[in-house]
N, C-alpha and C positions, 0 to 999 in steps of 0.2 A: 484449447486458449476463453477465458472466461473474460464478459462481457459488461460493461460499464453500461446503462442505459441513461438515455438523455428522454423526456418525458415532451419536451419541447420537438425534437426532432422533423424538420418536414419528409413531407412522401414523397419518393422522386421516381419508385417507380411504374408510379403508369403514366406520366409525368417524359417520362422515357420512350415508352414500352406506345406514346404515339407517336409520339418524334416520328417512332420509327418506322411503323404505320407511315403515318407521314410523307416520310423520305423515299420506300417503294410508288406509294401511290403518282408525286409527283413526279417519280423518276420514270415509271410507264409512262405515265402522259406526255413526257419530253421524247419519249423511243415509237414513242408511235403517230405525231406533230412531226419529226424530223427523219423521218425513214424517207431512200427516198424513193419513188414510185421507175419501173420496170424501166418506159420513154429515157428518163432523168440516168438512170444506173452509163448506162453504157458511152454516156459526156465523162464519167467518175475519175479523176485523175489520182494516183494511190498518189498520198502524202509521205514524202520522207518521214520514216519510222525515225524518231528524237532521240536524244543521249543526251541525258541527263548530267549531268556532274556530277562527283563523289561529294558526299558532304563532310566535312570535317569538321574537328575540335569541337567531337560531340561525344559525350561516354560509350564509351565501348566496356561492355563484362564480362566478355564473354572471353579471355585468355583465365584474371579472375574466377570465374566457375568454374574453370576445365581443372584448374592448379586443386578446383577448394572440395568441388561434388564431395571424391571420395571421401569425405573424412562425414560427412555430415549426412547423417542414418535419421530410419521412422522408427517409432517409438508401438506395441503392437503392446497391447497389454488386456489378459485378462484376468480375473476376480471374481469376488463376490462380495456383495455390503449383506453384510448379517442385521437382519429388521428384528421387532418384538410381535408378539406376535399379533394379528390385528383383531381388533373389537368397534363391535359398530355403539355407535355411539345416537341414542335415543330420546323427543326432550332434557337435552343437557347429559341427561346420568347415560353412566352407561350401559346397556344390553344385550348381557348374552343369552344364547339359545339357549335353554333343556329341552332339548333331543330325550323324548321314551324311547324307556328297553323294549324295544317291538322281539318279535322273537321271529326266526333266520327268512319262515317264509313268510313273512307277513308283502304282504304291495308293496306298501312304505320302507320299508328295510332300506335300499337303495340309496333312493331320496333321502334320506336322510343318512346315512353315511359322508354320497359327492358333498352333501349343504355345508357337514358337518366340516369337510375334510377345508372347503372351500372358503373356512372362517375364520380355520385354524384352528376346532373345536372336535373332540371327543362325540361316543355318542351322547355321554355324561353333561354337553356342555360346557368339560371342562375347557383352557386351555390354552392353545399345547404353541412349543414354537413354529413357527414358517420355516422355512427350508431358506438359505442365504438366496438372494438376489445376483442372478450371475450377471456378470456384464462384459464390456471388450471396447474397447477405446483408443486413439490413436495416439500421438503426436512428434514431435522432433529430436532430434539430439545432438550429437558432435564426438567423436572421438578426441582429445589432447595427451590421450599419450600412448607410443606404440603398443605397450601388454597389453589394452582394454579399457581404461575409463574413457567412458561415458560420459560427460554434461546431459539434464534433462529437467525438468523443471516438478518442483513434489507435488503438483496435482496433476499430472500424468504417471506417475508407477501410485501415489497412493492407490493403499487394497490390493495390491496388489497378488497377486500370486505364480502369473507368468511373465516375464517382458522377452519380447522378442524381437532385435536387432534386425532391418534390413539395413541394406546395406544398396547401395547405387545404385550399384549391379546387381542387382535381386538378392545376393546369397541375402540367406536366413543365418541368426544363429542364437542360441538359450544366453541373459544373463542374466545375472544376481545386484538386487542389489545391498548398494554395499553404504548407502544413510541418507537421508532426507533432512532438511532444513523445512522448517514451518513460514517460522518466520520470514524469509528469502523465497522463499515458494522455488528450492532449490535443489535438484539428488544427484547424489551418480549412482547411474547399478555397470559391473562388473563381465568381460568376458574371459571368459578364464579361457590360460593357455594361448594366449595368444603374443608375439612380439616382435609386431614386423607391422601394424598399422597404421595407413597409414593415417595421422593425425595433424591437427594446426593449436596453432598457440594465443594466447589469451595478450591480449593486449596492452600494455606496458604506461601506454599514453593516453592522455582521458578524450576522450574524441571535444572538438567545437560542434556548439547548432554553423549550423549548416554547411558537415563536411558528408560525401553521398557514402550510404551504406549497404549489403546489396545480403536482404534475408533470404535464405534459403532454408526448407524446411515440407510439409508435409502438410501442408489444407486438405483440410474435409480425402484425407487415405488422396490423396493425390502428388503420391512421392519426390523427393527430384524436382521439388516448384525451385526460381528464383524471379524474386522481385527487388527494383532498389525506390530507397530514394534516399532520402536527406534528416539527418537528425535535425531534432523543426527546435526543440529544448533540452532543457537539464535540470534533477536535481525538481523534479516529479513527487510527489504529495499525492501517495494510489490508495485509495484502506484506510489510510492512519497507519499506513508503519511504517516504525521508529525501521523499520529495520535495510531498508533499502534504499536508497535518490534516485528512485527508475530516471533515462533516459526516455525523454516521447521522438518515435519514429512518423513519417507517413510513408513510408516504404508501407502493400500490400500485404497484409498480414491479417490473418484470418488462423478460423479453428479450424487445431492439427499442428498452427505454426509453433506453437506453444514448446519449452526448451528448445530451440530453433536457434543457430548460431546470422547476425546480420555483421556482418566482417566490413571493417574500413578497405581501401584500398590500397590497402600494404598486403592482402587479404588474413588478419587479422582479427581474431574477436571481440568486441568493441562489448557489444553489450545479448543478452538471452531476452528472449521474448517468453513474455510471460503473460500481457491484460492488453484489449481493446479494448479504445471507446465505439459505441457499436448501441445507435437504436435498433438495429435491426438484424444481431450475432454476423451481421457482415464485415468488412473492408470501410469503412465512412474515414481512414489516411490517420485517422492517432491510435497508433498503441506505445506499449510502454515497453521497453526493456528493461534489466537486470546486468547496473555493471558492469564493464570483465572485470575491475579492482574489486569490488564487491564477492564474485563471484571466485575471482582464484582464493581470495580469503579463506569465503564456506570451504568450498571443493577440496582445500589445500588439508584441512580439520576433517570431514567428513571421512578422506581417502585415509591419514595419517589415525582415526580413529572411529567411526561410524558417525560422533555426534560430534556438535557445534557447542565452543561453552564462552560465553559473553564476555569484557570491562563490568562492571559496576561500582557505580562512582559513586550512591543514595545520594540524590538529592533529589524533592518537588522540584519544578524546572516551569517556568512561564518564557514567553516575547517579551521584548524589551517593547514597549507604547512610543509615539512623543510624549505624551506626559509621561512615562514614567521614570525617560532619559530626561525629560528637564528635575522633575521631579529632581534625582539625584544629581546631575550636572556632566550627565554627560552630555558630551557633542553629536555622536548620532548611536541612532535606536537601533544597535543591536545587541545582538549576546542571552543570555539567557540566566537569567533575575530569582534567585535560590528563595522559593518561598519556605522551604520546609526541609534543615538535613536531614536527614533519617536517624538514628540514635545510633549507637557506634557505628552505623555504615563507614566505609574509608574519608569518604570526606569533613562528617562528624570530628573522626580522629586527628585529621591535617589541621583543625582552625574552621571550616571552611562554614557561613552563618547566614541565618536568615535574612536576605536582603539584598547580602551578596549577591554580584552579579560580574557573571564568567563571561570574556570579552573575548579568550583563548583558550586552547589547549597546547601544550609543544610551541605556543607560536603563531599555531594558524589559527587568523579572526575565529569567528564562532560568532556563525549570523543569524541564529536565535534557538530557541528550546525543542529540535524534532533537528535541529546542526547539531548539537551539542551531543546527542540523544548519539547518531551515527555514527559520531564523530568515537562516540569514547562505545559502544557497542561492539565500533569494531575492533579496540585492544586486546589483546591473548587477559585474562584476569593476572596482578603480577607488576602488571609495568611500569612505571613509577609515568608520574606525566604534572605535570607544570606547568596548575592552570594562571593566568592571568586573572586578577580578581578585581573585582572597584565596589571599593568601600570606605566611606564618608569621606566624599570626595578627592581619589587619591589611588592609585594602582598601587599594586603589589603582586606578588610572588610568593604561595603552593602549593608544597609539592608532593604528589598523592602517588598512594600503591595502590592500583587497581585491585576488588575485592574482584567476587566469580556474581555476577547472575544470579540470581533465585526465584525466576519467576512464580515459583509457589508460592517465598514467601512474600513476594509483594502486590501476590494474587493477595492475599488473607490480609496484608495491612488496608489494603485498601478497602476489604469490607468491614475495618472495623465502627462502625459509629457513637457517636456521639451521648452521651447521657442527657435523659431532655431537664431541661432546664428548670425551675421552681418557679413560685411566685413574684415579678419584679419588680423593686420601688419604684413611688412615684418616674418617668421621664422626662425631663426637657430638651428642650428649642435649642438648634445649635448657631452658630454663620451661616451655616455650608451647607443650609435645608436640611438636616437630618434629626431625626428624633430619638433619644437616645439612652439610655438604662445602668446603667451597670451592671452587671455580671452578677447574679450569684456568689460565686468564687471568687470574682475578684477578676478573672480572666476578660479583659479587656469591656468593650460594652458594646452592647445587643442594639441593636436601628429599633422602633419604633415605626417610628413615618419616615414617611421619606417626599416631600417636596417633589413633584412631579414636574417644576418648571425648572430646578435646581440640576446647577454641572453631576449631581448625585445620582438624579436621576438618570442622567444617560450614560452615563458609565456605566451601569450598571446594579448599581448598588441596590438594595431591597429590603424591606420589612424581613428581621428575621436571621442576618445580615446580621457577625460580629465583629464588630473595630476590632484588632489585635495590637497594632499602635499608627502613629500617627510619624512621619521623619525617621522611623527608624528609632520611637522613644514608646511605649509602652506605656496603652492609654490603660487606667483601670476605672476616670469621673470623669467628666463632663468637663472639668475644673482644666483637666490632665490631657483631654481633647483641646482647652483651644486654648490654654496653652502654647501646645504643637501647632496651632495651627499660626499662631501668630509668631510664636518664633520664623517656620516660613516666610511672614510679608516682611518681620525684618532683615530679613536676611536677600530680602533683592528678588524674591522667587515665585511663578506667578504658579507653578503646581505641586501640591507637600503627594508622600509618598504617605497611602494608605495601606497597609496590612490588612485583608479582612480576613475572614470563615464563613463557608455553605457550604450545610452538612459534612464538617469533619475536610474539608477542605480546601486549603490555603492557598489564596490570592495577590497577587503586587494591582492594585491602581495607583493609575497620574490625574489627581485630581486636579482641578484649576478651582482657583481662589482669587479674591480681588486685592492682587498688592497694592489698592491705592484706600487701604478702609482698612481701618483697627480696631 
């Protein structure tokens, strides 16, 4: 189970130990003070045994646990991590030992041979590959079909040479990895020759915050451990993942619970544990699980083909802030603002434009850019979707057939840099605190200076940024810029939508302006 560290976390372990010691001391003192003398003991009358009433209306998970535990397994992984030859560093440079060519009967022959092998070098100082480092790891998983398909985490079985599945009754069986998906941290392993294994169902119902969940797994190698808690939040974004929509739970989840299930009160899996938030590697009441809806989609593809394919829309997007919403006339600050459609992408071919705000997909509202990314990634290539677009102050629909996401191509596009700009003409100041100069190739205006007391500075505009558009109108001169700003003021709006570019990345900014000045 991966841990997310918080440097400001308080250290409670020492205080807890101190409190325990104080309690023991106090208890001992109490016993000594109240112990009766031999003379008094003869007069004591035995008290009647107290019978406490049964406690009712409290959660009892025993029947649920008895039902689901046979399908929950421990995953034991053995493998080897290949590493490059180790080399010593001295003075900031690479330092390699050149061992002398000694005769076999020389007293230092064995010493140099052993020393060279330790640092991955032979007698002549040649770098040699070090042997792979063997490892053994443990995690959790659960059976999802009678014929032996088991769900776990990608990071549990990564680099595995041997996967052993251990059932609650102690039975051990060898499994093979069917497929893994690093993006969602999910994996499927398979037990061959099985026809009647106990298995559990992935829930079709989205859980609500506050609902009970029971986590079963293998923390610290202690298989069959059961803890309970509630879903404390939904839609968590952890580690910048664009492909998950994580549940936050407060059940005790620790290292080794990775890949283990979280059950609802119907015995259905609502999440798969994948990460914990912890300052010390242990449970602090914040754990994250992959929702069953994502698990169902990903594992289905892994079982069918061993890989996962995702839908591709082909747009650069950003969140819609309150300022941006005001600048385009949207009532709510929600949706995903298109910074630029990728050339010849499905979105580009369908007519999606820079400055459009995607507010819904197939009628389902889009809350922000991450929500849109996850929605599109959750659909198969070739799927036709209907986008609800806000453009020029009104809503319209655009139908798009999704392509196949090619992440290697996207990475290559992200690494493209803009050519250096030549010397610019004389800059000119503007009414919004920016000093601008026309771009040499006529594509926008370069920012030469920013008034640090202006709204432009507060919104993050900086020297070197390029202003491409104002109010969805291209600007190539300071006159164009001021004309566009005046048009926003004349329309009665207090915010201008500015399209800017920095280091090749395009974004929109809602720039507050004074509508009372002309």
